[in-house]
N, CA, C and O of each residue as an XYZ file, in Angstrom:
600
protein
N    -181.620    176.419     78.276
C    -180.709    175.348     78.689
C    -179.987    175.813     79.968
O    -180.320    176.851     80.539
N    -179.043    175.061     80.381
C    -178.301    175.273     81.631
C    -177.705    176.673     81.587
O    -177.209    177.118     80.552
N    -177.759    177.366     82.733
C    -177.204    178.683     82.838
C    -175.879    178.761     83.577
O    -175.338    179.842     83.810
N    -175.363    177.571     83.943
C    -174.089    177.571     84.727
C    -172.938    178.031     83.828
O    -172.862    177.646     82.661
N    -172.098    178.807     84.346
C    -170.954    179.359     83.510
C    -169.697    178.492     83.629
O    -168.899    178.471     82.692
N    -169.483    177.771     84.750
C    -168.273    176.931     84.865
C    -168.654    175.518     84.416
O    -169.300    174.771     85.151
N    -168.246    175.174     83.213
C    -168.555    173.867     82.653
C    -167.349    173.015     82.526
O    -166.242    173.530     82.375
N    -167.522    171.713     82.582
C    -166.422    170.792     82.408
C    -166.138    170.543     80.910
O    -167.059    170.494     80.095
N    -164.884    170.391     80.579
C    -164.526    169.942     79.189
C    -164.366    168.416     79.232
O    -163.442    167.888     79.850
N    -165.274    167.741     78.569
C    -165.306    166.281     78.623
C    -164.306    165.670     77.634
O    -163.536    164.790     78.019
N    -164.298    166.110     76.380
C    -163.457    165.602     75.362
C    -163.555    166.520     74.171
O    -164.321    167.483     74.157
N    -162.754    166.195     73.164
C    -162.736    166.955     71.901
C    -163.300    166.115     70.765
O    -162.938    164.946     70.636
N    -164.190    166.685     69.924
C    -164.765    165.991     68.804
C    -164.513    166.900     67.586
O    -165.077    167.991     67.493
N    -163.681    166.449     66.677
C    -163.301    167.224     65.500
C    -162.897    168.640     65.900
O    -161.903    168.790     66.611
N    -163.587    169.651     65.499
C    -163.259    171.034     65.862
C    -164.110    171.555     67.047
O    -164.274    172.763     67.217
N    -164.640    170.632     67.847
C    -165.549    171.022     68.873
C    -165.074    170.411     70.239
O    -164.479    169.335     70.288
N    -165.363    171.140     71.309
C    -165.125    170.582     72.640
C    -166.519    170.058     73.160
O    -167.549    170.707     72.978
N    -166.494    168.910     73.781
C    -167.717    168.424     74.424
C    -167.720    168.978     75.853
O    -166.840    168.669     76.656
N    -168.674    169.758     76.135
C    -168.829    170.429     77.461
C    -169.904    169.766     78.308
O    -170.864    169.228     77.755
N    -169.779    169.786     79.619
C    -170.753    169.210     80.455
C    -170.964    170.075     81.731
O    -170.018    170.641     82.280
N    -172.201    170.151     82.164
C    -172.549    170.833     83.363
C    -172.448    169.820     84.497
O    -173.045    168.747     84.402
N    -171.727    170.117     85.546
C    -171.672    169.164     86.700
C    -172.980    169.101     87.533
O    -173.195    168.157     88.293
N    -173.817    170.093     87.375
C    -175.036    170.201     88.142
C    -176.181    169.414     87.458
O    -176.726    168.448     87.992
N    -176.507    169.901     86.230
C    -177.657    169.319     85.574
C    -177.295    168.163     84.611
O    -178.176    167.444     84.138
N    -175.998    168.001     84.335
C    -175.399    166.925     83.466
C    -175.722    167.089     82.010
O    -175.557    166.149     81.232
N    -176.174    168.248     81.619
C    -176.334    168.580     80.194
C    -174.944    168.538     79.529
O    -173.959    169.065     80.046
N    -174.920    167.882     78.354
C    -173.690    167.895     77.573
C    -174.002    168.470     76.179
O    -175.087    168.253     75.639
N    -173.052    169.191     75.618
C    -173.194    169.843     74.303
C    -171.882    170.178     73.690
O    -170.866    170.242     74.382
N    -171.875    170.402     72.364
C    -170.732    170.778     71.653
C    -170.508    172.291     71.759
O    -171.448    173.085     71.754
N    -169.247    172.647     71.853
C    -168.846    174.086     71.962
C    -167.639    174.323     71.058
O    -166.592    173.701     71.240
N    -167.784    175.219     70.086
C    -169.006    176.025     69.762
C    -170.034    175.167     69.071
O    -169.718    174.117     68.511
N    -171.277    175.630     69.117
C    -172.354    175.003     68.451
C    -172.138    174.972     66.979
O    -171.727    175.979     66.403
N    -172.408    173.808     66.307
C    -172.268    173.771     64.877
C    -173.177    174.769     64.130
O    -174.321    174.943     64.553
N    -172.755    175.404     63.092
C    -173.641    176.337     62.378
C    -174.626    175.552     61.520
O    -174.522    174.336     61.361
N    -175.574    176.290     60.981
C    -176.700    175.653     60.266
C    -176.244    174.908     59.062
O    -176.853    173.895     58.718
N    -175.191    175.350     58.386
C    -174.714    174.578     57.188
C    -174.089    173.244     57.601
O    -174.237    172.239     56.904
N    -173.380    173.243     58.755
C    -172.799    172.018     59.242
C    -173.896    171.073     59.629
O    -173.847    169.889     59.296
N    -174.879    171.572     60.320
C    -176.041    170.731     60.696
C    -176.697    170.110     59.487
O    -176.987    168.914     59.467
N    -176.938    170.956     58.445
C    -177.603    170.524     57.269
C    -176.813    169.414     56.571
O    -177.406    168.513     55.977
N    -175.510    169.471     56.637
C    -174.647    168.411     55.999
C    -174.732    167.096     56.784
O    -174.586    166.013     56.216
N    -174.965    167.203     58.063
C    -175.124    166.001     58.927
C    -176.494    165.419     58.760
O    -176.623    164.223     58.501
N    -177.539    166.233     58.901
C    -178.890    165.747     58.927
C    -179.635    165.872     57.571
O    -180.692    166.500     57.503
N    -179.098    165.295     56.539
C    -179.690    165.279     55.238
C    -180.817    164.189     55.207
O    -181.204    163.602     56.217
N    -181.294    163.984     53.968
C    -182.414    163.010     53.786
C    -182.021    161.611     54.215
O    -182.882    160.836     54.631
N    -180.744    161.264     54.126
C    -180.340    159.857     54.435
C    -179.730    159.618     55.745
O    -179.031    158.619     55.910
N    -179.949    160.495     56.732
C    -179.176    160.364     58.004
C    -179.759    159.290     58.925
O    -179.112    158.931     59.909
N    -180.934    158.772     58.650
C    -181.502    157.759     59.506
C    -180.852    156.442     59.233
O    -180.403    156.175     58.118
N    -180.796    155.586     60.281
C    -180.192    154.317     60.124
C    -180.978    153.341     59.277
O    -182.208    153.362     59.272
N    -180.259    152.471     58.549
C    -180.921    151.490     57.742
C    -181.448    151.952     56.416
O    -181.300    153.121     56.058
N    -182.056    151.064     55.687
C    -182.620    151.417     54.359
C    -183.828    152.391     54.517
O    -184.504    152.391     55.546
N    -184.062    153.178     53.520
C    -185.111    154.155     53.656
C    -186.515    153.591     53.663
O    -187.435    154.299     54.071
N    -186.726    152.405     53.254
C    -188.064    151.807     53.274
C    -188.011    150.332     53.671
O    -186.936    149.824     53.991
N    -189.108    149.662     53.656
C    -189.162    148.268     53.893
C    -189.058    147.858     55.353
O    -189.406    148.623     56.252
N    -188.579    146.649     55.575
C    -188.507    146.079     56.904
C    -187.602    146.854     57.856
O    -187.940    146.999     59.031
N    -186.462    147.356     57.383
C    -185.582    148.072     58.258
C    -186.216    149.368     58.780
O    -186.118    149.718     59.956
N    -186.845    150.032     57.874
C    -187.541    151.289     58.308
C    -188.694    150.984     59.267
O    -188.900    151.733     60.221
N    -189.424    149.944     59.051
C    -190.465    149.525     59.965
C    -189.939    149.205     61.353
O    -190.476    149.676     62.355
N    -188.888    148.403     61.406
C    -188.244    148.045     62.688
C    -187.705    149.275     63.403
O    -187.861    149.396     64.618
N    -187.071    150.191     62.671
C    -186.544    151.365     63.296
C    -187.663    152.236     63.832
O    -187.530    152.780     64.928
N    -188.746    152.390     63.114
C    -189.900    153.185     63.616
C    -190.530    152.549     64.833
O    -190.926    153.251     65.763
N    -190.632    151.216     64.844
C    -191.204    150.511     66.015
C    -190.320    150.688     67.195
O    -190.821    150.867     68.305
N    -189.020    150.647     67.020
C    -188.019    150.865     68.074
C    -188.165    152.211     68.679
O    -188.251    152.381     69.896
N    -188.192    153.251     67.718
C    -188.302    154.613     68.181
C    -189.635    154.916     68.917
O    -189.691    155.682     69.879
N    -190.681    154.277     68.408
C    -192.004    154.452     69.112
C    -191.985    153.824     70.532
O    -192.519    154.404     71.477
N    -191.396    152.699     70.656
C    -191.312    152.033     71.956
C    -190.483    152.845     72.925
O    -190.885    153.057     74.070
N    -189.282    153.318     72.454
C    -188.437    154.166     73.278
C    -189.174    155.486     73.640
O    -189.147    155.912     74.794
N    -189.825    156.123     72.651
C    -190.553    157.286     72.916
C    -191.670    157.065     73.901
O    -191.920    157.921     74.750
N    -192.350    155.942     73.813
C    -193.467    155.636     74.713
C    -192.943    155.594     76.222
O    -193.602    156.091     77.136
N    -191.748    154.985     76.414
C    -191.212    154.925     77.783
C    -190.894    156.306     78.271
O    -191.177    156.630     79.424
N    -190.299    157.154     77.412
C    -190.008    158.548     77.831
C    -191.263    159.319     78.173
O    -191.330    160.000     79.196
N    -192.272    159.206     77.296
C    -193.448    160.002     77.467
C    -194.253    159.452     78.658
O    -194.909    160.229     79.350
N    -194.221    158.154     78.910
C    -194.846    157.662     80.153
C    -194.251    158.258     81.356
O    -194.950    158.708     82.264
N    -192.905    158.265     81.374
C    -192.226    158.905     82.571
C    -192.591    160.387     82.674
O    -192.865    160.880     83.768
N    -192.597    161.100     81.548
C    -192.935    162.489     81.559
C    -194.349    162.720     82.052
O    -194.617    163.722     82.716
N    -195.256    161.811     81.739
C    -196.700    161.940     82.065
C    -196.874    161.849     83.592
O    -197.894    162.290     84.121
N    -195.915    161.297     84.278
C    -195.955    161.201     85.733
C    -195.617    162.534     86.407
O    -195.935    162.778     87.571
N    -194.949    163.391     85.603
C    -194.483    164.682     86.150
C    -195.356    165.863     85.779
O    -195.387    166.867     86.492
N    -196.056    165.752     84.683
C    -196.954    166.873     84.216
C    -198.317    166.281     83.765
O    -198.446    165.082     83.515
N    -199.262    167.123     83.680
C    -200.591    166.716     83.185
C    -200.551    166.885     81.631
O    -200.481    168.002     81.117
N    -200.600    165.724     80.906
C    -200.432    165.871     79.417
C    -201.490    166.763     78.834
O    -201.166    167.520     77.919
N    -202.710    166.743     79.273
C    -203.778    167.529     78.682
C    -203.528    169.048     78.906
O    -204.144    169.875     78.234
N    -202.647    169.401     79.824
C    -202.372    170.816     80.117
C    -201.025    171.267     79.557
O    -200.583    172.383     79.829
N    -200.375    170.410     78.781
C    -198.956    170.677     78.384
C    -198.793    170.721     76.882
O    -199.230    169.833     76.149
N    -198.131    171.817     76.443
C    -197.672    171.946     75.087
C    -196.236    171.398     75.051
O    -195.376    171.815     75.827
N    -196.010    170.480     74.157
C    -194.704    169.771     74.096
C    -194.073    170.018     72.752
O    -194.713    169.784     71.727
N    -192.814    170.491     72.714
C    -192.032    170.717     71.544
C    -190.906    169.765     71.549
O    -190.145    169.717     72.515
N    -190.753    168.960     70.459
C    -189.608    168.082     70.348
C    -188.676    168.716     69.316
O    -189.080    168.987     68.185
N    -187.397    168.954     69.729
C    -186.400    169.467     68.903
C    -185.660    168.328     68.240
O    -185.113    167.459     68.918
N    -185.641    168.326     66.926
C    -184.952    167.184     66.228
C    -185.882    166.007     66.293
O    -185.487    164.947     66.778
N    -187.085    166.145     65.832
C    -188.069    165.120     66.038
C    -188.070    164.031     64.977
O    -188.862    163.092     65.063
N    -187.203    164.137     63.980
C    -187.098    163.059     63.029
C    -188.411    162.734     62.305
O    -189.044    163.621     61.732
N    -188.804    161.489     62.334
C    -190.067    161.060     61.652
C    -191.267    161.170     62.546
O    -192.347    160.733     62.149
N    -191.145    161.738     63.753
C    -192.329    162.043     64.589
C    -192.842    160.925     65.473
O    -193.935    161.065     66.022
N    -192.139    159.842     65.644
C    -192.617    158.717     66.429
C    -192.877    159.190     67.908
O    -193.912    158.856     68.485
N    -191.954    159.947     68.490
C    -192.135    160.344     69.848
C    -193.330    161.349     70.029
O    -194.094    161.302     70.993
N    -193.412    162.231     69.041
C    -194.568    163.123     69.045
C    -195.884    162.425     68.976
O    -196.852    162.785     69.646
N    -195.897    161.388     68.125
C    -197.139    160.602     68.042
C    -197.520    159.939     69.361
O    -198.686    159.920     69.755
N    -196.514    159.403     70.025
C    -196.715    158.775     71.342
C    -197.224    159.791     72.347
O    -198.102    159.505     73.162
N    -196.638    161.012     72.268
C    -197.005    162.079     73.205
C    -198.464    162.541     72.904
O    -199.257    162.727     73.828
N    -198.793    162.718     71.641
C    -200.114    163.133     71.258
C    -201.155    162.092     71.687
O    -202.228    162.444     72.178
N    -200.838    160.843     71.503
C    -201.741    159.724     71.912
C    -202.004    159.729     73.385
O    -203.017    159.194     73.836
N    -201.106    160.330     74.162
C    -201.297    160.416     75.673
C    -201.901    161.712     76.074
O    -202.056    161.939     77.274
N    -202.261    162.597     75.165
C    -202.937    163.772     75.483
C    -202.120    165.085     75.385
O    -202.691    166.152     75.609
N    -200.852    165.052     75.070
C    -200.075    166.246     74.940
C    -200.475    167.009     73.680
O    -200.897    166.377     72.711
N    -200.365    168.303     73.648
C    -200.458    169.100     72.464
C    -198.973    169.190     71.954
O    -198.075    169.682     72.637
N    -198.802    168.695     70.748
C    -197.424    168.551     70.264
C    -197.068    169.380     69.084
O    -197.916    169.687     68.246
N    -195.797    169.753     69.005
C    -195.222    170.353     67.842
C    -193.767    169.864     67.785
O    -193.239    169.312     68.750
N    -193.128    170.090     66.603
C    -191.765    169.677     66.453
C    -190.982    170.552     65.516
O    -191.546    171.258     64.680
N    -189.710    170.500     65.659
C    -188.776    171.227     64.771
C    -187.770    170.234     64.268
O    -187.186    169.498     65.064
N    -187.545    170.184     62.966
C    -186.629    169.197     62.405
C    -185.829    169.914     61.288
O    -186.383    170.639     60.461
N    -184.522    169.678     61.307
C    -183.706    170.312     60.276
C    -183.920    169.699     58.890
O    -183.842    170.396     57.879
N    -184.190    168.393     58.851
C    -184.332    167.715     57.539
C    -185.789    167.929     57.073
O    -186.736    167.558     57.766
N    -185.941    168.547     55.860
C    -187.239    168.755     55.297
C    -187.885    167.390     55.012
O    -189.084    167.202     55.214
N    -187.067    166.452     54.543
C    -187.598    165.129     54.254
C    -188.159    164.453     55.484
O    -189.263    163.912     55.432
N    -187.437    164.468     56.584
C    -187.978    163.846     57.806
C    -189.187    164.612     58.348
O    -190.134    163.998     58.841
N    -189.165    165.966     58.261
C    -190.338    166.725     58.720
C    -191.588    166.340     57.934
O    -192.677    166.252     58.502
N    -191.437    166.113     56.644
C    -192.577    165.750     55.796
C    -193.143    164.433     56.279
O    -194.360    164.278     56.379
N    -192.251    163.459     56.587
C    -192.655    162.138     57.051
C    -193.400    162.289     58.361
O    -194.467    161.705     58.551
N    -192.809    163.111     59.303
C    -193.444    163.317     60.598
C    -194.803    163.922     60.440
O    -195.733    163.504     61.131
N    -194.967    164.859     59.592
C    -196.318    165.473     59.376
C    -197.280    164.480     58.831
O    -198.448    164.488     59.219
N    -196.843    163.610     57.935
C    -197.727    162.540     57.428
C    -198.096    161.594     58.607
O    -199.256    161.209     58.748
N    -197.126    161.235     59.426
C    -197.326    160.338     60.524
C    -198.379    160.902     61.534
O    -199.220    160.189     62.082
N    -198.255    162.230     61.724
C    -199.149    162.932     62.699
C    -200.483    163.376     62.054
O    -201.420    163.796     62.734
N    -200.521    163.262     60.709
C    -201.709    163.716     59.977
C    -202.028    165.128     60.281
O    -203.202    165.498     60.308
N    -200.998    165.975     60.523
C    -201.200    167.385     60.738
C    -199.830    168.092     60.492
O    -198.776    167.458     60.540
N    -199.882    169.386     60.236
C    -198.619    170.139     60.017
C    -198.009    170.580     61.315
O    -197.788    171.774     61.516
N    -197.721    169.625     62.231
C    -197.214    169.981     63.535
C    -195.692    170.166     63.584
O    -195.171    170.663     64.582
N    -194.978    169.780     62.539
C    -193.531    169.814     62.475
C    -193.055    170.852     61.501
O    -193.408    170.790     60.323
N    -192.251    171.822     61.952
C    -191.643    172.785     61.151
C    -190.215    172.437     60.760
O    -189.535    171.710     61.484
N    -189.752    172.947     59.620
C    -188.382    172.735     59.186
C    -187.551    173.890     59.670
O    -187.906    175.055     59.486
N    -186.397    173.545     60.315
C    -185.524    174.605     60.732
C    -184.720    174.136     61.974
O    -184.642    172.944     62.270
N    -184.140    175.104     62.670
C    -183.419    174.881     63.836
C    -184.099    175.513     65.047
O    -184.969    176.368     64.883
N    -183.723    175.112     66.247
C    -184.298    175.706     67.401
C    -183.954    177.183     67.572
O    -184.672    177.915     68.255
N    -182.863    177.619     66.956
C    -182.530    179.053     67.000
C    -183.583    179.896     66.284
O    -183.701    181.091     66.553
N    -184.337    179.298     65.390
C    -185.309    180.128     64.585
C    -186.716    179.756     64.950
O    -187.646    180.105     64.223
N    -186.917    179.045     66.072
C    -188.271    178.605     66.449
C    -188.985    179.647     67.321
O    -188.354    180.179     68.234
N    -190.214    179.955     67.098
C    -190.936    180.862     67.952
C    -191.300    180.235     69.287
O    -192.280    179.493     69.350
N    -190.585    180.488     70.320
C    -190.723    179.757     71.564
C    -191.964    180.160     72.388
O    -192.327    179.443     73.321
N    -192.587    181.229     72.084
C    -193.753    181.661     72.890
C    -194.825    180.551     72.983
O    -195.203    179.952     71.976
N    -195.289    180.303     74.179
C    -196.332    179.373     74.362
C    -195.869    177.893     74.574
O    -196.661    177.003     74.885
N    -194.544    177.696     74.386
C    -193.984    176.320     74.595
C    -193.816    176.091     76.069
O    -193.092    176.840     76.726
N    -194.451    175.094     76.609
C    -194.376    174.770     77.996
C    -193.247    173.769     78.280
O    -192.655    173.813     79.358
N    -192.946    172.898     77.367
C    -191.987    171.848     77.612
C    -191.287    171.498     76.282
O    -191.915    171.259     75.250
N    -189.974    171.487     76.375
C    -189.195    171.125     75.108
C    -188.363    169.887     75.374
O    -187.733    169.750     76.423
N    -188.375    168.985     74.396
C    -187.588    167.778     74.485
C    -186.474    167.814     73.472
O    -186.687    168.175     72.315
N    -185.282    167.439     73.903
C    -184.257    167.275     72.862
C    -183.372    166.077     73.406
O    -182.903    166.067     74.544
N    -183.204    165.121     72.520
C    -182.581    163.832     72.925
C    -181.092    163.861     72.770
O    -180.347    163.408     73.640
N    -180.646    164.418     71.612
C    -179.224    164.465     71.399
C    -178.790    165.826     70.887
O    -178.463    166.020     69.716
N    -178.807    166.799     71.873
C    -178.496    168.156     71.458
C    -177.004    168.278     71.098
O    -176.147    167.624     71.693
N    -176.737    169.098     70.150
C    -175.358    169.372     69.760
C    -174.894    170.563     70.581
O    -173.752    171.001     70.442
């Protein structure tokens, strides 16, 4: 992530400060939430809407469409067939599926075991690991995506 040491304090959120880099515009919580706090936030039911049925299908379709637009933009910057892509906090895997369909070699890390299992079923492969980015073996990762980093 950003290596700049002079960061702006944007606002306070509960026991955290929202920091921002004026150069790269990265924003994050400081201090970073610990694993137990993250696990309490990202449990089995953290996704919007009902867990199944029409709401889940609409949510998945929306995430796929959004992911497709991001991956299309990314595909203009790198050669998908030459790129290993890691998505941090990949949820149900919709963005990874869009990336894989465009030629990226994909993997994901997801805190929720429930969501990771859904993503692996969606991808029809064990591409998503359960855990946090702090515990991920980064060797060989060419490009990492994170949409809402804490």
